[in-house]
Phi, psi and omega in degrees: 000121179292137178233155179244123185243127178252121174249140173266123180232136178285103181237110179271343190212173182289333181287322175301315180297315179302317183292322175300313178300322179295313179301309174305316182295334179285338178297133177295146182083002183280126179259328184209145177210147179190172181255141173210171188100167191299313178262016188054038177268000176253130177259115187255126183238122171246122187198173179247112175084014179283125173280108185298325185286318180297315178304314175297324174299321183292312182301315182302314181297317190263335181246305178157206186299129183225140180240149173268105186282317182199146168229118186219163175296141178288136174283138180265000000 
């Protein structure tokens, strides 16, 4: 089942945004990823079998402070 995960990540520069997108892209099961929000501070991930907690943990280690904002079924 595809799910949409929205993560709030503290990204202060373009290098941090690129690193966050690389970390998410390397995760198994990711079909779509993107940035949203006024300051591009939210990472949106759509995928099948993606573990939101593990993904948030990886982002905390590689990029910085990360919050899980929402996890919901993806709209087709």
